C-alpha positions, 0 to 999 in steps of 0.5 A: 495533149502536149505530145501531140502540140510538140508533134505539130510543131515538128512538122515544118509545113504544118507548123509554118501553116498555123503560123500563117493563119495566125498572122492572117487573124492578127492582120484582121484584127489589126484592121478591126481596130482601125475606125473610119472617120467622123464617127462618134465611137461611144454613142455607137457602142451604146446603140450596139449594146442596147440593140439585140439586132445589131449585136447578132449582126456584130457577132457575124462581122467578126466583132469589127462592126461596133467600132465602125472600122474599115472592115466594119461589114466583115464577111457578112456580105460573102455570107449572104452571096453564098446563101443566095447561090445555095438557094439558086441551086435549088431553083435553077436547074443549070445551077443544081447541074454545075454544083455536081461538078469541079469545074461548075463549083469553081464557077459558082464560087467565083460568082459568088465573090463577084456578088459579094461586091455589090451586096457589101455596098448595099449592106454598107449604105444600108447600115450607115442609113440606120445609124445615122437616122437613129438620132444619137449623134453616131455620124452628124458631120458627114457629107455626101463625098465622105459617105461615099468614101466610107462606103467604098472603104468599108466594101473593099474591107469585106473584099480583103476579108473574103480574100484572107478568109480564102487563103486561110482555107487553102492551108487546111487548118479550119474554114477561113470564114468560120475562123474570121468570126471565131477570132472576132468572138474571142477578141472580145473575151477580155473586155467582157471579163473586165466589165465583170471584174470591174462591176463585180459585187459580192451579192452577184457571186451565186449569179456568177457561178451559175452563169459559169455552170450554165455555159460549161453545161452549153458547151457539153451540150454543143459538142454532143449534139455537134458530134451526134450521128445516128449510124444506119447499117448498110450491108454489101451483097457478096459478088462472085467474078471468075474465082474471087468474091467481092463485097459482102462487107457491113458498114454503116451510113452516119446521118448527123443530128445537126447537119445544118450546123450554124447556118439556120441561125444566119438565116434567121438573123437575116430574116429577122433583122430585115423587116426592122431595118426596112421599118426604120427607113420609113418611120418618118414617112408622109403617109400615115399608114406607112409610118404606123406599120413601120413603128408597130414593126419596130415595137414588135420586134423590140418586145423580148418575148415576141422577138424570142419566139420569132427567133426560135421558130425561125431557127427551127424552120430553117433548120428543116429547110437547110437540111432539105436542101444539103440532104439528099435521101433519093440520091443516096438511096440511088448511090447505094443501090448502084454499089450493091448496098442495101439496108437490111429489112429495107427494099432498095430504091425508093423504099430506102430514100423514104426511110432515110428521109424519115429517120433524118426528120425525126433526129433532126427534131432535137437538133433543130430545138437545140439550136433554137434554144441556143439562139435565145439563150441570152434572152432567157439569161436576161429574163431570169437574172436581169443582167445584160452584160452576163447574158451568155451569147449562145450563138457565139458559143456555138460558132467557137465550139464548132470552129474549135472542133472543125480546126482540131480535125483537120489538124489531126487529119494532116498529122494522119496523113504525114504519119502515113507517109512516113510509113 
């Protein structure tokens, strides 16, 4: 490991790229500590520490929402915009065709950036309205003009982070958006450790050791599931062209256990948070039925058991849903047939597609259940220990481990590429 770090440092452009990424992350954390004026930060942090929904949103904002910084929305609107265009690609045939071409993908990326601006504006307004209606004095002395300026500032902060994320991605040292979320999670660790140290009691020693053990097991499980794959053997037919023979080789087609990554959790959070946010606006409605429905919705989602059950089922369901979007067995079967490849014992064409679809759905069951358990891990730990401050954030750990693996792979790929250049 030390030799690899030395090798990275000796490669000038790779070293400069890593230093650039670290500088961008430092700038992000600097902006994340600049709060907008007129906000009661103490009351705000109390809300985020006691509200499961807002805590999850804070994770995907990069940890910048709980202090109401000028980049409080993080890159959440950009993620929402990306999800919208991915779903539209399933519905609109023209977008589906554009996704297959490089120029079309660039156009869709441009539309995604443009759609991020109004989404950031709307989400910022909704979040501020939700916090102002919380009744705990988060934003008491903010007028209409001040509110408009805050929303514009927060929207600009999202666009700024989107730009930083794309600059990081261009350096090929990991995905920029994922690294921003990663930086926000890591930045919260010192505060969490400090809280545990100051509130430590000898009677909690075995509980702490249990948390450490479960955290290690969770990390190992994330690595195994994230890297796990089913190798489907593929044989290429031998072809004779003139006096030369081509093909006749054997290889494999990897099917990942967790094809969707952390996307299903993001989908589930968006769905489960939306009813609660909307219900907040109608709690004080003049219509008794609407007010009662809003209160029932809020109380239902505040129940830890029902919240965890719905959250788990949504994550499992969205894992299958997103895999259906990105995994195209019929197209893979068609490409194999065109290249003269086939799976031993399976007829080419439609039968190969059906075989790949069946294998994918079976191994996906393990990946979806694991993602669901990771998502509700904090609730499970809180139920058995009764300690909110030590609840392990399974989603945060999944993001951290996934980002580290992806970044290490990209750095190793760049090192290997330069080794080949030397040869």
